[in-house]
C-alpha positions as CSV (number, residue, x, y, z in Angstrom):
1,M,-64.0,-78.2,-104.0
2,M,-63.9,-82.0,-103.6
3,L,-62.0,-84.4,-105.9
4,G,-62.5,-88.2,-105.2
5,G,-64.0,-87.3,-101.8
6,H,-60.8,-85.5,-100.5
7,S,-60.4,-81.8,-99.6
8,T,-58.0,-79.8,-101.8
9,G,-57.9,-76.7,-99.5
10,P,-55.8,-75.8,-96.4
11,E,-58.4,-77.3,-94.2
12,R,-57.2,-80.8,-95.1
13,F,-54.1,-80.2,-92.9
14,G,-56.1,-79.0,-89.9
15,T,-53.6,-76.0,-89.3
16,P,-54.1,-72.2,-89.5
17,I,-52.9,-70.2,-92.5
18,L,-50.0,-67.8,-91.6
19,A,-48.9,-64.7,-93.4
20,V,-45.3,-64.4,-94.4
21,S,-44.8,-61.6,-91.8
22,E,-46.1,-63.9,-89.1
23,V,-43.7,-66.6,-90.1
24,S,-40.9,-64.0,-90.0
25,G,-42.1,-62.9,-86.6
26,L,-41.9,-66.4,-85.3
27,I,-38.4,-66.8,-86.5
28,C,-37.5,-63.5,-84.9
29,G,-38.9,-64.8,-81.6
30,L,-36.9,-67.9,-81.8
31,L,-33.7,-65.9,-82.4
32,D,-34.3,-64.0,-79.1
33,D,-32.6,-66.9,-77.4
34,A,-30.0,-65.5,-75.0
35,R,-27.5,-68.1,-76.4
36,L,-27.4,-66.2,-79.7
37,H,-26.7,-62.8,-78.2
38,Q,-23.4,-61.2,-77.1
39,I,-21.4,-64.2,-78.1
40,W,-17.9,-64.8,-79.6
41,V,-17.7,-66.8,-82.8
42,R,-14.5,-68.1,-84.4
43,G,-14.3,-68.7,-88.1
44,E,-12.6,-68.0,-91.5
45,V,-13.6,-64.8,-93.4
46,T,-15.1,-65.4,-96.8
47,N,-17.0,-63.2,-99.3
48,Y,-15.5,-60.1,-97.6
49,R,-16.9,-56.8,-99.0
50,D,-16.1,-53.3,-97.8
51,H,-19.1,-51.2,-98.9
52,T,-18.7,-47.5,-99.8
53,S,-21.0,-46.7,-97.0
54,G,-18.5,-47.9,-94.5
55,H,-20.4,-51.1,-93.6
56,R,-18.6,-54.4,-93.9
57,Y,-20.3,-57.5,-95.2
58,F,-18.8,-61.0,-95.1
59,S,-19.3,-64.6,-94.1
60,L,-17.7,-66.8,-91.5
61,T,-17.1,-70.5,-92.2
62,E,-15.5,-73.3,-90.2
63,G,-12.4,-73.2,-92.4
64,N,-9.8,-75.9,-92.9
65,G,-12.3,-78.0,-94.7
66,R,-13.9,-79.2,-91.5
67,S,-17.4,-78.5,-92.8
68,S,-19.4,-76.3,-95.1
69,A,-21.2,-74.4,-92.3
70,L,-21.5,-70.7,-93.0
71,I,-23.1,-67.7,-91.4
72,N,-23.6,-64.3,-93.1
73,C,-22.3,-61.3,-91.1
74,A,-22.6,-57.6,-91.2
75,M,-20.5,-55.0,-89.3
76,W,-22.0,-51.5,-89.3
77,R,-19.9,-48.5,-90.0
78,S,-19.8,-47.3,-86.3
79,Y,-18.3,-50.6,-85.3
80,A,-16.1,-51.1,-88.4
81,S,-14.4,-47.7,-87.8
82,E,-12.9,-49.1,-84.6
83,L,-11.3,-52.1,-86.3
84,A,-7.5,-52.3,-85.5
85,F,-6.8,-54.4,-88.6
86,E,-8.0,-54.9,-92.2
87,P,-10.0,-58.2,-92.5
88,K,-9.2,-60.4,-95.6
89,N,-10.6,-63.5,-97.1
90,G,-9.2,-66.6,-95.5
91,M,-8.2,-64.8,-92.2
92,D,-9.0,-66.7,-89.0
93,V,-10.9,-64.2,-86.7
94,L,-12.8,-64.0,-83.5
95,A,-16.1,-61.9,-83.9
96,W,-18.3,-60.7,-81.0
97,G,-22.0,-59.8,-81.6
98,S,-25.5,-61.2,-81.8
99,V,-27.6,-63.2,-84.3
100,E,-30.5,-61.1,-85.5
101,V,-33.1,-61.5,-88.3
102,Y,-33.9,-59.0,-91.1
103,E,-37.6,-59.4,-91.3
104,P,-38.3,-57.7,-94.7
105,Q,-36.2,-60.4,-96.4
106,G,-36.6,-63.2,-93.8
107,R,-32.8,-63.5,-93.6
108,Y,-30.9,-64.0,-90.4
109,Q,-27.3,-62.7,-90.0
110,F,-24.6,-62.3,-87.3
111,I,-24.3,-58.6,-86.4
112,V,-20.6,-58.1,-85.5
113,R,-19.7,-55.4,-83.0
114,E,-16.1,-56.3,-82.4
115,M,-13.5,-58.4,-84.3
116,H,-9.9,-59.5,-83.8
117,P,-7.5,-61.8,-85.5
118,A,-7.9,-65.2,-83.8
119,G,-4.6,-65.2,-81.9
120,L,-5.1,-61.6,-80.7
121,G,-8.8,-62.3,-80.1
122,E,-8.0,-65.1,-77.7
123,R,-6.0,-62.6,-75.6
124,H,-8.9,-60.2,-75.7
125,L,-11.1,-63.0,-74.4
126,M,-8.5,-63.7,-71.7
127,V,-8.5,-60.0,-70.6
128,E,-12.3,-60.1,-70.5
129,R,-12.3,-63.2,-68.3
130,W,-9.6,-61.6,-66.0
131,K,-11.8,-58.4,-65.8
132,Q,-14.8,-60.4,-64.6
133,E,-12.7,-62.4,-62.0
134,L,-11.0,-59.3,-60.6
135,D,-14.2,-57.3,-60.5
136,A,-15.8,-60.2,-58.5
137,E,-12.9,-59.9,-56.0
138,G,-14.0,-56.3,-55.4
139,L,-10.7,-54.8,-56.8
140,F,-12.5,-52.4,-59.1
141,D,-14.9,-51.0,-56.5
142,P,-14.9,-47.2,-56.8
143,G,-15.3,-47.0,-53.0
144,R,-11.7,-48.3,-52.6
145,R,-10.2,-45.3,-54.3
146,R,-8.3,-42.8,-52.1
147,A,-7.5,-39.1,-52.6
148,L,-4.0,-38.2,-53.7
149,P,-1.8,-36.2,-51.3
150,T,-2.0,-32.4,-51.9
151,F,1.7,-31.7,-51.4
152,P,3.7,-34.9,-52.0
153,Q,7.4,-34.8,-51.3
154,R,8.4,-38.1,-53.0
155,I,6.9,-39.4,-56.3
156,G,7.4,-43.1,-57.1
157,V,7.5,-44.1,-60.8
158,V,7.2,-47.7,-61.9
159,T,8.2,-47.9,-65.6
160,S,11.1,-48.6,-67.9
161,R,14.4,-46.9,-67.1
162,T,14.9,-46.1,-70.8
163,G,11.4,-45.4,-71.9
164,A,10.0,-42.0,-73.0
165,A,7.4,-42.2,-70.2
166,L,10.1,-41.6,-67.5
167,A,11.5,-38.7,-69.4
168,D,8.1,-37.1,-69.7
169,I,7.3,-37.6,-66.0
170,L,10.7,-36.1,-65.0
171,S,10.2,-33.1,-67.3
172,V,6.7,-32.3,-66.0
173,I,7.5,-32.7,-62.3
174,S,10.7,-30.6,-62.6
175,R,8.7,-27.8,-64.2
176,R,5.7,-27.9,-61.9
177,Y,6.8,-28.7,-58.3
178,P,10.1,-29.5,-56.4
179,A,9.3,-33.1,-55.6
180,E,11.8,-35.9,-55.4
181,V,11.3,-38.7,-58.0
182,V,12.1,-42.3,-57.1
183,L,12.3,-44.8,-59.9
184,S,11.5,-48.5,-59.4
185,P,12.6,-49.8,-62.8
186,T,10.9,-52.6,-64.7
187,A,10.4,-54.1,-68.1
188,V,7.0,-52.9,-69.5
189,Q,6.4,-55.4,-72.3
190,G,7.4,-58.9,-73.4
191,G,7.1,-62.2,-71.7
192,G,7.4,-62.1,-67.9
193,A,7.0,-58.3,-67.8
194,H,4.0,-58.6,-65.6
195,I,6.1,-60.3,-62.9
196,E,8.7,-57.5,-62.9
197,I,6.0,-54.8,-62.9
198,A,4.2,-56.3,-59.9
199,E,7.5,-56.7,-58.0
200,A,8.5,-53.1,-58.8
201,I,5.2,-51.9,-57.4
202,R,5.7,-53.8,-54.2
203,R,9.3,-52.7,-53.9
204,I,8.5,-49.0,-53.8
205,D,5.2,-49.2,-51.9
206,G,5.4,-47.3,-48.6
207,L,8.6,-45.4,-49.5
208,V,6.9,-42.6,-51.4
209,D,3.8,-40.4,-51.2
210,V,2.2,-41.4,-54.5
211,I,3.1,-44.0,-57.2
212,V,2.8,-43.6,-61.0
213,V,2.6,-46.9,-62.8
214,G,2.6,-46.9,-66.6
215,R,4.4,-46.6,-69.9
216,G,4.0,-44.9,-73.3
217,G,1.6,-45.9,-76.0
218,G,1.8,-49.2,-77.9
219,S,-0.2,-52.0,-79.4
220,F,-2.6,-54.2,-77.4
221,E,0.3,-56.8,-77.2
222,D,2.7,-54.1,-75.9
223,L,0.2,-53.1,-73.2
224,F,-0.9,-56.6,-72.3
225,P,1.3,-57.0,-69.1
226,F,-0.7,-54.2,-67.5
227,N,-3.8,-56.3,-67.8
228,H,-2.3,-59.3,-66.0
229,P,-4.0,-60.1,-62.6
230,D,-0.5,-60.1,-60.9
231,V,-0.1,-56.4,-61.7
232,V,-3.8,-55.5,-60.9
233,R,-3.6,-57.2,-57.5
234,A,-0.3,-55.5,-56.8
235,V,-1.8,-52.1,-57.5
236,A,-4.9,-52.9,-55.4
237,A,-2.8,-54.0,-52.5
238,C,-0.7,-50.8,-52.4
239,R,-0.8,-48.8,-49.2
240,T,0.3,-45.8,-51.2
241,P,-2.1,-44.1,-53.6
242,V,-1.5,-45.2,-57.2
243,I,-2.0,-43.4,-60.5
244,S,-2.3,-45.6,-63.6
245,A,-0.9,-44.1,-66.8
246,V,-0.8,-46.9,-69.4
247,G,-0.5,-45.9,-73.1
248,H,-2.4,-43.1,-74.7
249,E,-5.8,-41.6,-73.9
250,V,-7.6,-44.2,-76.0
251,D,-5.8,-47.2,-74.3
252,T,-7.3,-49.0,-71.4
253,A,-5.7,-51.5,-69.1
254,L,-7.1,-53.5,-66.2
255,C,-4.7,-51.8,-63.7
256,D,-6.6,-48.6,-64.6
257,F,-9.6,-49.9,-62.8
258,A,-7.7,-50.9,-59.6
259,A,-5.7,-47.6,-59.3
260,D,-6.9,-44.7,-57.2
261,L,-6.7,-42.5,-60.4
262,R,-6.4,-43.2,-64.1
263,A,-4.4,-40.7,-66.2
264,P,-4.6,-40.7,-70.0
265,T,-0.8,-40.4,-70.4
266,P,2.3,-40.5,-68.2
267,S,2.7,-36.7,-68.6
268,A,-0.9,-36.3,-67.4
269,A,-0.2,-38.6,-64.5
270,A,2.8,-36.3,-63.4
271,E,0.5,-33.3,-63.6
272,R,-2.0,-35.0,-61.3
273,A,0.6,-36.2,-58.9
274,V,2.0,-32.8,-58.0
275,P,0.5,-29.3,-57.8
276,E,1.5,-26.4,-60.0
277,R,4.3,-24.4,-58.3
278,R,2.9,-21.1,-59.5
279,E,-0.6,-21.9,-58.4
280,V,0.7,-22.9,-54.9
281,L,2.6,-19.6,-54.7
282,R,-0.4,-17.7,-55.8
283,E,-2.6,-19.4,-53.3
284,L,0.0,-18.8,-50.5
285,A,0.1,-15.1,-51.5
286,G,-3.6,-14.9,-51.3
287,C,-3.5,-16.6,-47.9
288,G,-0.9,-14.1,-46.7
289,E,-3.1,-11.2,-47.9
290,R,-6.1,-12.6,-46.2
291,M,-4.2,-13.2,-43.0
292,E,-2.8,-9.7,-43.0
293,A,-6.3,-8.2,-43.6
294,L,-7.7,-10.3,-40.8
295,L,-4.8,-9.3,-38.4
296,L,-5.3,-5.6,-39.2
297,H,-9.0,-6.0,-38.6
298,R,-8.4,-7.7,-35.2
299,L,-5.9,-5.0,-34.3
300,A,-8.4,-2.2,-35.1
301,A,-11.1,-4.0,-33.1
302,S,-8.8,-4.5,-30.1
303,Q,-7.7,-0.8,-30.3
304,N,-11.3,0.3,-30.2
305,E,-12.0,-2.0,-27.3
306,V,-9.0,-0.6,-25.4
307,E,-10.2,3.0,-26.1
308,D,-13.7,2.1,-24.8
309,L,-12.2,0.6,-21.7
310,R,-10.0,3.6,-21.1
311,G,-13.0,5.9,-21.4
312,R,-15.0,3.8,-18.9
313,M,-12.0,3.6,-16.5
314,H,-11.7,7.5,-16.3
315,P,-11.6,8.5,-12.5
316,R,-14.7,10.6,-12.6
317,R,-16.7,8.1,-14.5
318,L,-15.3,5.3,-12.4
319,A,-16.3,7.1,-9.2
320,R,-19.8,7.8,-10.5
321,R,-20.2,4.2,-11.5
322,I,-19.0,3.1,-8.0
323,N,-21.5,5.4,-6.4
324,E,-24.3,4.0,-8.6
325,R,-23.3,0.5,-7.7
326,M,-23.2,1.4,-3.9
327,Q,-26.6,3.0,-4.2
328,R,-28.1,-0.1,-5.8
329,L,-26.4,-2.2,-3.2
330,A,-28.0,-0.2,-0.4
331,E,-31.4,-0.4,-2.0
332,H,-31.1,-4.1,-2.4
333,E,-29.9,-4.4,1.2
334,E,-32.9,-2.4,2.5
335,L,-35.3,-4.6,0.4
336,L,-33.7,-7.7,1.8
337,R,-34.1,-6.4,5.4
338,R,-37.7,-5.6,4.9
339,A,-38.4,-8.9,3.3
340,A,-36.6,-10.7,6.2
341,V,-38.6,-8.8,8.9
342,T,-41.9,-9.5,7.1
343,R,-41.1,-13.2,6.8
344,V,-40.1,-13.5,10.5
345,Q,-43.4,-11.8,11.5
346,R,-45.3,-14.1,9.2
347,E,-43.6,-17.2,10.6
348,R,-44.2,-16.0,14.3
349,S,-47.9,-15.6,13.6
350,A,-48.1,-19.0,12.0
351,L,-46.3,-20.5,15.0
352,A,-48.6,-18.8,17.5
353,E,-51.6,-20.2,15.6
354,I,-50.1,-23.7,15.7
355,R,-49.4,-23.4,19.4
356,A,-52.9,-22.3,20.2
357,S,-54.3,-25.1,18.2
358,L,-52.1,-27.6,20.0
359,A,-53.1,-26.2,23.4
360,G,-56.8,-26.4,22.6
361,H,-56.4,-30.1,21.7
362,N,-54.2,-30.9,24.8
363,P,-56.2,-33.3,27.0
364,L,-54.2,-32.2,30.1
365,A,-55.2,-28.6,29.7
366,V,-58.5,-29.2,31.5
367,L,-56.6,-30.1,34.7
368,D,-55.8,-26.5,35.2
369,R,-59.5,-25.8,35.6
370,G,-60.0,-28.2,38.6
371,Y,-60.7,-31.4,36.7
372,C,-59.0,-34.7,37.3
373,I,-58.5,-37.9,35.3
374,V,-59.6,-41.3,36.8
375,E,-57.6,-44.3,35.9
376,S,-58.7,-47.9,36.5
377,G,-56.4,-50.8,35.8
378,G,-54.0,-48.4,33.9
379,K,-56.8,-47.2,31.7
380,I,-58.8,-44.0,31.8
381,A,-62.3,-44.5,33.2
382,R,-64.7,-42.7,30.9
383,S,-67.9,-43.9,32.6
384,V,-69.0,-45.0,36.1
385,G,-69.8,-48.3,34.3
386,D,-66.0,-48.8,34.1
387,L,-65.8,-48.8,37.9
388,E,-66.9,-51.1,40.7
389,P,-67.5,-50.4,44.4
390,G,-64.4,-51.1,46.5
391,E,-62.1,-50.7,43.5
392,R,-58.9,-48.7,44.0
393,V,-58.4,-46.0,41.4
394,A,-55.8,-43.4,40.5
395,L,-56.6,-39.8,40.3
396,K,-54.4,-37.6,38.0
397,M,-54.4,-33.9,38.7
398,K,-52.5,-30.9,37.3
399,D,-49.7,-31.1,39.8
400,G,-49.6,-34.8,40.7
401,R,-51.4,-38.1,41.4
402,A,-53.6,-39.5,44.2
403,S,-55.2,-42.9,45.0
404,A,-58.8,-43.5,46.2
405,V,-61.3,-46.4,46.8
406,V,-64.7,-46.3,45.2
407,E,-67.3,-46.6,47.9
408,E,-70.5,-46.2,45.9
409,I,-71.5,-45.9,42.3
410,T,-74.5,-43.7,41.4
411,Y,-75.8,-43.3,37.8
412,D,-77.0,-40.0,36.7
413,R,-80.3,-40.8,34.9
414,D,-80.7,-37.3,33.5
415,I,-77.7,-37.8,31.2
């Protein structure tokens, strides 16, 4: 339709017509930017709503009146169940997650997977940064881990002198195995605790067979010193195998990754550090039984061998065996003499043939039949053409030499 000579349809803009789903798809593609995924966002909680399904819905704003910027957030039940605090409106938080779009409604939102109060969240970020740095140094490489000694004599413990962890470790070791426990005491929480822990580890390294580093359960703040790079590097540098036992089973500290073994609790670390006395005794008893059975078997086999030798060494049997061996020796001797005679005769025959052949080819053999050899100028004259009248020649015969003068040369024309 044309009004006043101008088009009223979409063609007047020269652009294609998009469906709503296509527009939503384009927005989705734009939100695939890596800068919007797996990021930390700090903001103030507003419009917080704890849904009966377990999901949490809220918004994050700049707060403090700095601007009116706002982003809608959702935290699904599986992530919300791991929250260590109860979010409230007006609370300053650090949230980790990704920006995603809900296509049916064309609405984007920040899907939160982890959230902490801002002060505590900053420490979480610090631990994450330390983890990346220490991992880049190779301190978390599983190939660095060593096996624990099977029968340790001295167990080193790095923990508080008054904490429950030490009591648990002493109780377990005294019950399981008679090993000596050497304490390297240290503070396990509070400012500067990481310095004491690292020093306590270095102080006991090399003096014991295995070291247990840890403490009982506590909050993230309580366990924070065991995340410090000073402690992690001290654990990694130990010549002695180290078991890390920080907090309860659900707790994780960076020193766990550098240790040769991570135990869920101090008591579990003590169980892994030493064997069970009853199991060792049971195994020793089994070894004794196996050794006894093996020894009896060897004795029985040796006795049978002795009886067999005794039977073979009986005088009559021995004489018969000697006669048999003598008879075999005589037979071998006769065979050797026959072989030797045969070989001598064969060698003599071969020698005679060689001698006859050499004699037949001996140029001096013809001298025995009345012939002589004529030499002229030191060379054998093979033809009268080699001689001249009046030339003095040498005659070689079978028993000596003579000299002569050629008087006349006659050629035999018939030859």
